[in-house]
N, C-alpha and C positions, 0 to 999 in steps of 0.2 A: 377396451372401451365399448360400451353398449351401442350397437349399430342403430337401433331404433331411436335411442336418445340422440345420437349424433345427427341422424336425419332430421329429427324434430328441431334441434337447435339450428341446423344449417338452413332448413327450408321452411320451417313453421312460421305462421303469422302470429304476432303477439310480442310480448316483452318479458324481461327477466325482473322478478321482484327481488329487491335487495333487503333481506331481513337479517342483516349481519351486524347490527349495532353491537359493539363490544364494550368492554369495561368503561372506557372513557366517555363514550357517547350514550351509554345507557340512561343515566339520570335525565339527560336532555330529551331523549326519546320518550321516556315515561312522563316527563312534565308535559310534553305536547299531547300525550295520551290522557292527560287529566289527573296524573298521579304525581304529587310533589314529594319531596324527600321525607315528609312526615308519614308517608305511606309504608315505609320500611325501616326496620331497626338495624339491619345487617346487610352486608353485601349479598349473602346467600338469599335473603328475602327479596332484595332488589332483582336478582337474576330470576327468581321464581316469578316475579311480577312481569318481567319482560318476556319470559317464556309463555306465560298465560296470554299476553297480548299477541304474540306470534301464533300461538295455537288457535286463538280466536280468528285470526286472519286466515290461516291456511284451512281451518275447519269450516269457514263460511261457504255457503253454496255459491257465492259470487267468485270464489277462487278455485279455478280449475284450468286444465290444459287447453281449453278452447281459446283462451285469451292470454294466459300466463304460460310462457314456454318453460321458464326455469325459475328457481328461487335460490338465492345465495344465503347460506346459513353460517352462523357463528359456531366455532368449535364446540362450545358447550351445548348448543342446540342440536348438533349432530349426535351428541351422546345422550340426548333425551328422547322422549317419545311424544308423538301426536296421537291422541285417541288410542293409546295402548299399543301403538306400533313404533318401531324405531323411526326417527324423523325422516331420513332419506327414503326409506322403504315406503312410508306413508305417502310422501309427495309423489313418488312415481306410480306406485300400485293403485292408490286410491284417487289421485288427482291428475295423473298423467303430466306432472310437472317435473322437469329434470332438475335434480339436486346438485348444487355447487357448494363449495366451502371456502370461506375466507381463511387464508393461511398466513397472512403477514402478522407480525407481532407489534405493529405500530410503526411510527415514524421516528427516524433519528433527528437530531438537531439540524437546523438549516445550515447549509454550506454551499457556496457558489449559487445562491438563489434557488436551491431545491432542498427537499427533504427526501433522502433515500429511505429505504426500509431498514429497520433494525435487523441485526443478524438473526438467522433462524436455524440454530444448530440442531434442533430436533425435527427439522422438516421431513426428512426421509421417513422417520417413524410415523409422523402424522399422515403423510401421504399413503403409507401402507395401510394404516387404520381406516383412512377415508375410502380407499379402494375396496376394502373388505366390507365396509358399511354401505356400499352401493352409490357412493358419490361419483358423479360424472366428471366434474371439473373443479377448478379452483379460481380464486380471485385474490390479487395482492395489490396494494395501493402505495404509490409514491406521490409526492406533490411538487409541482413546478410553480414557483412564485415569481419568477422573472425570466426574461429571455436571455439566459446565460448559457452560451453554447457548451461550455465545459460541464456545467451542472446537468444540463439536459442529456448530454452524452453519458454521464455517470449514471443517471437514473435509468436510461435505456439499456446500458451494459448490464446493470444489475437485474433489471426486469427480464431481459432475454436469457441471461445465465440461469436464473432461478426457473424460468420457463422451460429450459431444457431438462432441468432436474424433475420437473413436474411431468413432462412428456415421457421421460424414462420410466416414471412410476405408472404409466398407462392412463394418466388423467389429462384433461384439456385445460391448459392455462388461460385465464383471462388476465392479460397484462393491463395494469391500470396506472398509466402515468398522467395523473390528473393535473390539468392546468387550473390554477386558482382563478375563479371567475372575477376576483377583485384585482388581479395583477394589472398594473398600470400599462404594461406592454404585452397584454394577453395575445393580441393578434400576431406579434413578432415571435412570441414563445411558441405559438401553434405552428408557425412556418418552420421553425427549427425542429420542433417535435415531429412534424410530418416527414421532413427530409430524413431525419434520423431513423424513423420507423421504416420508411421505404428502403433505405440502405440495408437495414438489418433483416427485413423480411425477404429481400432479394437474395440474401446470403443463406437463408434457411435451406436445408436439404429438400430435394424434390419430394412431394407428398406430405411434408410436415406442415401442420397448420396450428395457428394460435388464434385466440379471440382478443379483441381490444376493447377496453372500456375507457372512454375519453369524455372530457368536458365538451358540451355543445360548442362548436367553433364560432368565432366572431364573423367569419365569412360563410355565407350559406353554401352548402354543398362542398365545403373545403376538403372533406375527408372521402370524397367519392372514389379517389384512386385506391384508398385503403379498403373501402367496401368491396371493390372489384378485384382486389389483389388475390391471386390464387393461393397464397399462404395464409390468408385470413378467413377463418370460418364465419365470423360474424363481427360486426362493429356495434357496440352498445354504448349508450350515453348515460352519464350520471346527471342528476339534477343539480348538484353542486352548490346548493343554496338558493337557487331560483324557486319561486312558488310553483305549484303544480300547473297553474294556468300558463305562467311564463315558460316553464319547461316544455309543456306540450306545444305551445305556439312556436317556440324556437326549434324543437325537434322536428316538427312537421315540415320545416323548410330544408331538411337534410335527408334526401332520398336514400333509402337503404339502411339508414341508421335506426336502430330500435332502442327503446328505453331500458335502462336498468336503474330505476328510481328507488330511493329509500324513503327519505323524509317526504318527498312529493307524493309518494304512494299512501303514506299513513296520515297525511294532512287531513284534519277534520274528524278523525276517528278518536273516540274517547271511551274510557272504561265505564263511564256513567251511562252511555247510550244503551237502550234496550237492544236485544239481539236483532229485532226487526229494523230499528233505525241504523244500527251498526252495519248490517248486511246491505241495506239500501245505499248508505254512504260509500261503503267499500265497492259496491257494484258500479256506482257512478264514477268513482276514482279509476277503477280498472278499465271501464269502457273508454274513458277519456284518454288514458295513456295508451290503450290498445289502438284507438283511432289514430293518435299521433304517430304511432309506430308503423302504421300501414303505408305511409308515403314512400 
C-alpha cells in the first residue's frame, strides 16, 4: 500500500469523488448529463460516452488533490486512459488524487430486508490487476432497506469477509452497507448497523484498518464513534438520492465524516456546456462538497 496515498486518505482535507456508475446506472447518469438514449446505438458507445464524461471531469482544472482526496472508478474506467495515461496513474501522478476501484458485481435480490452483494468469483484476479495498475483501495455496496437484525448481520458478515480478502491483496477496502434513505425505519436500521459495525471493528486484528461508506445518519453525529475508532481509516458518506444542497447541509452536521458523492457531484453538469461553463459549474460543486466535508 502506497504510504503517501495512505497518509493523504487518512489525514487530508477534502472528499472522495464517486465516478463509478456501472452498467445499470450509466443510462441514468448520461441522461442527467444531457444525453438521452438516442445519443448511442450500442452498449459500447454508451460506455464511450460515460468515459468521455468522466475524462472531462477529471481533466478539468477544478478537479485536483487540493480538494478531491480520491476518486472511485468503475472497472472499465480503470482499464482505460485519461489524457493518454492509464486512468489510475493519471489520477495520482497528474492530479494527486488517490484511485479506488468499485469491485462489487451488483446486488442480489432482497432477503430479510437487505440486498447482499452478488458473488464475486473473480475477485482475487481483479484485485491483483488493480494492485498492478496502481489502485489504492476498493469499494463494494450492499443495501439495507429495513431494520432487520438478521439481514443487517448478513450484510456486515459479507462485507467484512470480502474486506479481509481485499486487505490480503494489499488494498484498502471501503465497506459500504448503505441504508436506503427511504426506509421507513431508517433510524432503527442505523442503530443496528452501528452496533454491528462496532462489534466487528473491535474484533479486527491490531493495526488493521478499513474505510466505511455510509448513508448520512438520521441523528446528527451518530457515527462519531466510528470516525474515532482505531480500526477505521476514514468514514465517508454517500449522497443516496439527496440533492447536492441537501447532502451538503446534512453532511456538515456530522463532524469527521467526509463526502463520497456521485450524482450530487455531477448535478448540473451537461455535455452541452462550453468548457468554461462546465469548469465553473464543476468548481462550484467541488467547493461546496469540500466545505461540507471540512466540519
